N, C-alpha and C positions, 0 to 999 in steps of 0.2 A: 153678226152683230156682237155676240159674246166674245169672239176672237178679237174683233176690232177694239172693244172695250178693254179687253185684257192687255192688248198691245199698248193702248193708251196708258194703262196703269203702269206697265213696265217702263214706258217712256217717261212717265211722270216721276217714278221712283228714281230713274237714272238722272233726270234733270235736277231733282231735289238734292240728290247726293252730290252732283256736280256743283250746285250752288252752295251747298253747305261746305264742301271742300274749299271752294273759292273764298267763301266768307271767312272760314277758319284761317286760311293762309293770309288774308288781309288783316286779320286781327293781330298777327305777330309782326312787330316792328322789325326792320332790318337790323342785323347785328351791328353794322357800322353806325347806325343811328343811336342805338343803345349805348355803344362805347363812347360816342361823341357826347351824348347827354351826360354820361357819368363823368367824363373829363370836365365838362362845363360846370356840373353841380358841385364838384369838389375843388375846382380851380387847380386841378392836378398838374398842369404844365408849368406851374410857378417854379418848379424845381430848376427849370432851365435858366433862371436868373441867378443861380448859385453854383458854387464849385464843389461843395460836399455837404453831407448831412450826418448827424449823429443822433441816435434815438436811444432812450432808456425805457425799460419795461420790466414788469414782474410776471412770472408765470407760476400759476398754482396747479399742483397735482392733487385734486380734491381727495381721491381715494387713498393716496399715500400720505396725506397730511404734510406735503412738502411745498416749499416755495423757493423759486429761483430768481435771481436777478439777472437781467439781460442788458447788454450794451452792444450796439451795432454801429459801425462807422463805414462810410462809403464815400469814395472819391469818384466823381462822375466822369471826368475826362479819361481815366484809365479803366473804369469799371471795377477797380480794386475795392474789396470790402473785407471786413473782419467782424465776426459775431462771437461774442463771449458770453457764455451762460455759466453763472456760478451757483452751484447747488450746495448749501450747507451740509457738511458731513460727508459729501461725496466727491467734491472737487470741481474742476472746470471742464466744460465742453467748449472747444474753440473751433471755429470753421472759417474758411475764407476763400478768396479768389485773388490771384495776383495779376489778373488781366489776361492770363493764358491758361493757368492750371488751378484746379480746385483742390482743396485739401481739408482735412479734418483731424482733430486730436481730442480724444476723450479718455477717461480713466480705464475703461474696460478694453478698448482696442488699440490704444496708443495713437501714435502719429501715422496718418495714412495720406497718400496721394490718391485722389478719387479718379475713377475711370468708369467707362461704360455709361449706363443710364444715370448713375449718381452724378457724374461729372457733367453730362449733357444738360441736366436739369439746372444745375448751378450756373453754368455758362449762359444758358438761354435767359435766365431770370436775373442775371447781373446787369442787364441793360435797364437803366432807370425807367425807360418807357414801358417795360414789361408790366409794371403795376397799373398802367393806364390801358393795357391791352392794345397799344399802338405800335409795339415793337415789330421790327421786320422779322423777328424770330417766330412770330405767329404767321403761318402761311394762309390760314383761312379761318373765318368765324361765321357761324350761322345760328340763327335763333331757332330753337327746336321745340319749345313749348312754353305755355303760360302755366305756372304752378304756384304752390305755396311752400315756402321754406322758412323755418323759424318764426311761424305765425304771420308772415307777410307775403302778399301776392307779388310775384316777380316773374320776369321773363328769363328763361334759361338759355344761355348761349354756349355753344360748343366751340372750343378753340382747338385747332390742330397746329402743333408746333413743328419746327423744322426737323426735330429729332424723330417725329412720328407719334409722339405721345399726345394724348388729348386731355383737356381739362374743361370743366364747366363752371360758368359764372351765372349767378341769378341776380338780375338788376331789378330793383324795386319798381313796381308799376306806378306808384304815386309820386316818388321823388327821384328815381333814377339811380339811387345809391346802391352799392353792392351789398346784397343781403347775405350771400353765401357763395362759397367756391368749393368744388369737389374735384378730386383727381387722385391718381396713384402716385405715392411718394416713394422714390427709390431709396433703399437703405441696404446696409450689409446683410440684413435678414430677408431681403427680397422686397417686392413691391407691397406697399400697404395702402389701402383705400383710406383717404383722409377727407373729411368734410369739416369746413371751418365756417363759423357764423360771425358776422360783423355787426356791431351795434354801438350805440352811444357815440354817434358822430359829433365831433367838436372841431373847431378851427385851431390848428396848431401850425405855426410857421406860415400862415397865410393859405393853408390848404385844409379843406374839411376832411378829417380822417376818422375812421372807426377807432375809438380808443379801447374798445373791448373786443377781443377775438376769442371765441370758444369753440370747442369741438371734442372729438374723442379719437384717440390714437392707441391702438393695441389694448382696448378696453379701459384706458385711463381717460378720465374727464380732465381736460385742460382748459385753463382760462388765462389768457394773456391780457394784461392791462398796460397800455401805453402811458408812461408817466411824464416824459419830456421829449422835446425835439429841438435841435439846434442846427442852424445853417453855418457853413463856412468856418468851422472850428477844427476840422480834421486835418492832421498833418500826415505826410507819407509814413512816418514812423508808427503812426497809430494803426495802420493796416498791414504792417509787416508781419509775416508768419513767425511763429516761435522758432527757436534755434534748431530743434529736431526736425521740423518741417523743412527748414532751409537746407539742412544736411541731406534730406531725401531729394529735394529739388536739384541740389548740386550733383547728386549721383545719377540723376536722370530717371528716377523712379516715376 
């Protein structure tokens, strides 16, 4: 009898664990549903009714007491873009993509044609659908846990990109909006773990956007505030690389 009772107990424990595991799996929404919910909550696909976008923002480096102005321009049909960051007293950091090649220019390293992981990341994220996580450059997405980030409950989704890199998004349980994203950022100094938090969502250009993005990079607290958004004002000349980048491209670097 004791053996029988013990076996019943073992069976009960196994069944309980199975039920708990099954219930836990059911609690996590499918990644595709979370991505779809996010797109619907933000009206993110509205970009498809436009040819280009231009945004302006400010970036604050709290610890260094510095503030930079940012302007980015993007032409959707060619995926060409240019991002210019002006830092008072330090100069400009300019980066972009010409539809084929990614490049960067900054005061310390000069003009560079990007390669390897740096280039792959730029190319994969140049697709306008990358921001909605519906791009073909993401080969798989899976919900991995329910957690709390930046004080909000959210579902964490792991994305695997064509290049093999992985990133994680956390979508709000209550509203479906993006709470945070984490991943490794390729740079000339190697890979850096970056976590970015999104808040203060507002409608800009018909899309609900996070107007404040904050996080920490290399020990520096950064805060980016979106100040304006324009559709259909970008001309091809606005996304052309600077002369020294053009020279490198001509040489085939």
